[in-house]
C-alpha positions as CSV (number, residue, x, y, z in Angstrom):
1,M,10.9,-2.9,-12.2
2,E,7.1,-3.5,-12.3
3,E,4.8,-2.2,-9.6
4,K,3.9,-5.9,-8.6
5,E,7.4,-6.8,-8.2
6,L,8.1,-3.8,-6.0
7,Q,5.0,-4.6,-3.9
8,V,6.2,-8.3,-3.4
9,L,9.8,-7.1,-2.6
10,V,8.5,-4.6,0.0
11,E,6.2,-7.2,1.6
12,N,9.0,-9.7,1.8
13,I,11.5,-7.3,3.3
14,S,8.9,-6.2,5.9
15,I,8.3,-9.8,7.0
16,E,12.0,-10.8,7.0
17,F,13.5,-7.8,8.7
18,F,10.6,-6.4,10.8
19,G,8.6,-9.6,11.5
20,K,5.4,-7.6,10.5
21,P,3.4,-7.4,7.4
22,F,3.2,-4.4,5.0
23,V,-0.5,-4.1,4.0
24,H,-0.5,-0.9,2.1
25,I,0.8,0.0,-1.4
26,A,4.3,0.5,-2.6
27,R,4.9,2.3,-5.9
28,M,7.6,4.0,-8.0
29,N,7.2,7.8,-8.3
30,Q,9.1,9.4,-11.3
31,R,8.5,12.9,-9.8
32,L,10.8,12.3,-6.8
33,R,14.0,14.3,-7.5
34,T,16.6,14.2,-4.7
35,T,15.0,11.7,-2.2
36,G,15.1,7.9,-2.5
37,G,11.6,7.4,-1.1
38,R,8.9,8.7,1.0
39,Y,6.3,7.4,3.5
40,L,2.8,9.0,3.1
41,L,1.3,9.6,6.6
42,Q,-2.3,9.8,5.5
43,T,-2.5,6.7,3.4
44,H,0.5,4.8,4.8
45,D,1.7,4.1,1.3
46,L,5.3,4.0,0.2
47,E,6.8,5.8,-2.8
48,F,10.3,5.1,-4.2
49,N,12.5,6.9,-6.7
50,P,13.2,4.7,-9.7
51,R,16.6,6.5,-10.2
52,V,17.9,4.6,-7.1
53,L,17.5,1.2,-8.8
54,E,18.7,2.6,-12.2
55,R,21.9,4.2,-10.9
56,Y,22.9,2.2,-7.8
57,G,21.1,-1.2,-8.2
58,M,19.0,-3.5,-6.0
59,E,21.2,-3.3,-2.9
60,E,20.8,0.4,-2.6
61,L,17.0,0.2,-3.3
62,I,16.6,-2.5,-0.5
63,G,18.3,0.0,2.0
64,V,15.8,2.7,0.9
65,I,12.9,0.3,1.3
66,K,14.2,-0.7,4.9
67,H,14.4,3.1,5.8
68,E,10.9,3.8,4.6
69,L,9.5,0.7,6.3
70,C,11.1,2.0,9.6
71,H,8.9,5.1,9.2
72,Y,5.8,3.0,8.3
73,H,6.1,0.5,11.2
74,L,7.0,3.0,13.9
75,H,4.2,5.4,12.8
76,I,1.6,2.6,12.9
77,E,2.8,1.6,16.4
78,G,2.6,5.1,17.6
79,K,6.3,5.4,18.2
80,G,8.8,8.0,17.2
81,Y,9.0,7.7,13.4
82,Q,10.9,10.9,12.5
83,H,14.5,11.0,11.6
84,K,15.4,12.7,14.9
85,D,13.6,10.2,17.1
86,E,15.6,7.6,19.0
87,D,13.1,4.8,18.1
88,F,13.7,5.4,14.4
89,K,17.6,5.5,14.7
90,L,17.6,2.3,16.7
91,L,15.3,0.4,14.3
92,L,17.1,1.6,11.3
93,K,20.4,0.4,12.7
94,E,18.9,-3.0,13.7
95,T,17.5,-3.6,10.1
96,G,20.5,-2.2,8.3
97,G,18.6,0.5,6.3
98,N,20.2,3.4,4.7
99,R,20.4,6.6,6.7
100,Y,20.9,8.6,3.5
101,V,20.5,7.9,-0.2
102,K,23.4,8.5,-2.6
103,D,23.3,11.6,-4.8
104,L,20.4,11.3,-7.4
105,R,20.8,14.6,-9.2
106,N,21.7,14.9,-12.9
107,E,25.0,16.3,-13.9
108,T,23.3,19.5,-15.0
109,E,21.5,19.8,-11.6
110,A,24.6,19.2,-9.6
111,R,27.2,21.4,-11.3
112,P,27.6,25.0,-10.6
113,N,26.4,27.5,-13.2
114,Y,28.9,30.3,-12.3
115,I,32.6,30.2,-11.2
116,Y,34.1,33.3,-9.6
117,H,37.7,33.9,-8.4
118,C,39.2,36.4,-6.2
119,K,41.7,38.7,-7.9
120,E,43.8,39.0,-4.8
121,C,44.0,35.4,-3.2
122,Q,42.8,33.4,-6.3
123,Y,40.1,31.6,-4.1
124,K,37.4,29.9,-6.3
125,Y,33.7,30.3,-5.7
126,L,31.3,27.9,-7.3
127,R,27.8,29.3,-7.4
128,K,24.4,28.3,-9.0
129,R,23.2,31.9,-8.9
130,K,24.8,34.9,-10.4
131,L,26.6,37.4,-8.0
132,N,26.8,41.1,-8.3
133,T,30.6,41.5,-8.2
134,R,30.3,45.2,-7.3
135,K,28.4,44.3,-4.2
136,Y,30.1,41.2,-3.0
137,V,33.8,40.7,-2.2
138,C,36.0,37.6,-1.2
139,G,35.2,36.2,2.2
140,H,38.9,35.4,2.8
141,C,40.8,38.5,2.0
142,R,38.0,41.1,1.0
143,G,39.4,41.2,-2.5
144,K,37.4,41.9,-5.7
145,L,35.6,38.9,-7.4
146,A,35.7,38.2,-11.1
147,L,33.5,35.9,-13.2
148,V,35.5,33.1,-14.7
149,R,32.7,31.0,-16.3
150,S,29.0,31.2,-16.6
């Protein structure tokens, strides 16, 4: 999606669902890894992760745009714009924005690097970081851990 198309889409969603204009800049940001978008407090600009559109399509992107516009409009009006604030939760529900974005990690980022199992109860532990099997034991039965795959 071109930057101009995104800008027009954000402006149209702002008018249609919020009844207020979006007068700042909306752009795609390739550097976003796990988040669908972000609202920049200092500049009032919005940035979106292009992976949302590539993986999940236009409907998911529109949900993320609504979410970020909730932050935008509430911050400009001086209301509670953070996720924990009641104003934000209410506006998000009214507009139908996404509370969370679907998983955006690559397969290599999401999968565990190490798999351990307990020699006693056979419980499996999936870990990104290596464990010292002489120092750590099973949390269920206190049995010894063994590395299955790294």
